[in-house]
C-alpha positions as MATLAB code, in Angstrom:
seq = 'MKTKFTLSTILLVFLFFAGFSQENDVDEARQSITEFNETDPDISKFFNSAYGYAVFPGIGKGGLGVGGAGGKGTVFKGGTPVADTKMSQVTIGFQAGGQKYAEVIFFENAEAYDRFVGNNFEFAAQVSAVALKAGVSADAEYRDGMLVFTQAIGGLMYEASVGGQKFKTEMY';
ca = [
     118.396   83.814   38.331;
     120.868   85.349   40.698;
     123.237   85.732   38.072;
     120.813   87.815   36.208;
     119.975   89.912   39.350;
     123.702   90.538   39.849;
     124.313   91.576   36.279;
     121.227   93.761   36.166;
     122.379   95.534   39.334;
     125.785   96.149   37.984;
     124.339   97.375   34.707;
     121.850   99.704   36.732;
     124.863  101.221   38.792;
     127.097  101.534   35.377;
     124.246  103.361   33.785;
     123.578  105.526   36.654;
     127.156  106.765   36.832;
     127.421  107.274   33.170;
     124.719  109.815   33.433;
     126.557  111.783   36.069;
     129.993  111.395   34.685;
     131.786  114.764   34.203;
     135.042  116.381   33.672;
     136.778  117.526   36.605;
     136.506  121.546   36.495;
     137.885  123.999   39.088;
     135.006  126.355   38.207;
     132.454  123.712   38.927;
     134.182  123.315   42.406;
     134.120  126.948   43.180;
     130.587  127.214   42.174;
     129.864  124.125   44.512;
     131.823  126.237   47.334;
     129.406  129.177   46.709;
     126.406  126.882   47.011;
     127.613  125.460   50.227;
     128.067  129.020   51.574;
     124.677  129.961   50.501;
     122.933  127.152   52.080;
     124.717  127.850   55.444;
     126.820  130.894   55.663;
     128.396  129.530   58.931;
     130.313  127.033   56.899;
     132.614  129.692   55.652;
     134.472  129.600   58.778;
     135.842  126.253   57.675;
     136.735  127.464   54.205;
     138.790  130.308   55.795;
     140.359  128.383   58.510;
     140.894  124.931   57.185;
     144.426  123.834   55.935;
     142.933  122.598   52.859;
     139.754  121.038   51.642;
     138.505  118.772   48.761;
     135.312  119.830   47.005;
     133.381  117.167   44.860;
     130.637  119.177   42.805;
     128.510  116.096   41.656;
     128.941  112.610   43.111;
     126.552  110.047   41.547;
     125.192  107.014   43.713;
     123.098  104.373   42.755;
     122.191  100.750   43.866;
     119.753   97.925   43.969;
     121.100   95.486   46.816;
     124.816   96.328   45.614;
     125.655   99.908   44.861;
     128.317  102.255   44.286;
     129.136  105.858   43.972;
     131.685  108.091   42.209;
     132.786  111.485   41.537;
     135.679  113.686   40.626;
     136.687  116.850   42.675;
     139.506  119.416   43.193;
     141.813  119.793   46.375;
     142.380  123.237   47.406;
     145.010  124.525   49.912;
     145.042  128.079   50.963;
     142.008  128.765   48.661;
     144.395  127.716   45.716;
     143.575  124.534   43.647;
     146.446  122.043   43.871;
     145.122  118.534   42.901;
     142.489  116.636   41.177;
     140.980  113.811   43.231;
     138.552  110.904   42.600;
     136.140  109.281   44.984;
     134.661  105.699   44.574;
     132.502  103.708   46.771;
     131.035  100.223   46.608;
     128.066   99.342   49.028;
     126.340   96.143   50.142;
     123.018   95.938   51.870;
     119.495   97.284   51.684;
     119.479   99.889   48.989;
     117.365  101.140   45.990;
     117.714  104.288   43.974;
     119.826  106.837   42.906;
     120.862  110.298   43.810;
     123.484  113.018   43.138;
     124.973  114.928   45.944;
     127.972  117.535   46.516;
     130.615  116.705   49.308;
     133.313  118.848   50.653;
     136.085  117.434   53.175;
     137.803  119.849   55.194;
     141.328  119.118   56.658;
     141.983  120.640   59.915;
     145.816  120.417   59.668;
     148.821  119.430   57.546;
     148.844  115.809   58.930;
     145.201  115.200   57.873;
     145.728  116.971   54.499;
     148.941  114.844   53.970;
     146.968  111.640   54.705;
     144.491  112.539   52.129;
     146.742  113.699   49.343;
     149.153  110.812   49.963;
     147.022  108.787   47.503;
     144.734  105.843   48.193;
     143.139  107.384   51.247;
     140.008  105.426   52.454;
     137.244  106.547   54.784;
     135.923  103.574   56.926;
     132.289  102.671   56.676;
     131.617  104.152   60.140;
     132.753  107.752   59.147;
     129.667  110.049   59.111;
     129.162  113.210   56.981;
     127.157  116.024   57.930;
     124.154  116.803   55.617;
     124.191  120.505   55.199;
     121.329  122.645   55.743;
     121.104  126.182   57.266;
     122.864  126.521   60.625;
     124.069  122.972   60.938;
     127.796  123.810   60.469;
     127.731  125.995   63.832;
     128.184  122.875   65.862;
     130.280  120.808   63.633;
     133.556  119.412   64.855;
     136.585  117.935   63.302;
     137.119  114.162   63.942;
     140.683  112.663   63.315;
     141.436  115.902   61.517;
     138.837  115.936   58.900;
     135.268  117.230   58.579;
     132.844  116.118   55.863;
     129.638  117.841   54.726;
     127.313  116.691   51.832;
     124.396  118.545   50.030;
     121.833  116.706   48.124;
     121.315  117.745   44.494;
     118.636  115.333   43.252;
     117.344  111.848   43.234;
     116.057  109.563   45.947;
     117.985  106.733   47.617;
     116.703  104.354   50.319;
     119.545  102.792   51.965;
     120.881  100.764   55.066;
     124.343   99.752   53.609;
     127.942   99.360   54.515;
     130.743  100.687   52.366;
     133.725  103.118   52.712;
     134.776  105.819   50.319;
     138.163  105.524   48.574;
     140.100  108.526   47.117;
     142.974  108.916   44.600;
     144.521  112.351   44.380;
     146.789  113.617   41.550;
     148.602  116.881   42.301;
     149.199  119.566   39.763;
];
C-alpha cells in the first residue's frame, strides 16, 4: 500500500511538471521582468542596481506528501542575458496541490553572482522569498548578497514542507 502511494505521488509530480515544462526563452524572461515591474514598480530599483539577476518565468510545483518543483530561467548581468539556469527542488512534509509561479533572484554584488553562476548553487530550506505584491519591494533587503521575489501565476498549494532549491547554470 505504501509503495502504491509513493509511486502515485511520484507520478502526480511528474505529470504536473510535464504540463509546465518549457523551453528557456529570453523573451519570456523579459516578459516576466515586465510583469514584476507592473505588479510593484518599486522593484525596478533592484533590476537597475543589482550586479545581476536570474529570472524564472514559470516554475511548476506540485506534491502530495512528497513534492517537487522545477523551472528554467535566464541569468542577466548588466541587463544582458549571459546564461541559462535550471532550478529543481524536492520537498517532504504536509503538502497537497500544484501551482505555477515566477521567481527572480537579485545578486547584490560580484561575490553573490559568482556563487550562483559557479554551478550547483543551493538555497537552504530556511531561505525565504518575498511574495510580490504592490509596495512590498520598498522594504526588501538583501541577505547574504541575494534577494528573492516570487509571483504566483496559478494553481493552489497547501504546504508545510522542508526542502531547498538547487540551481545549475550554463554560461553562453
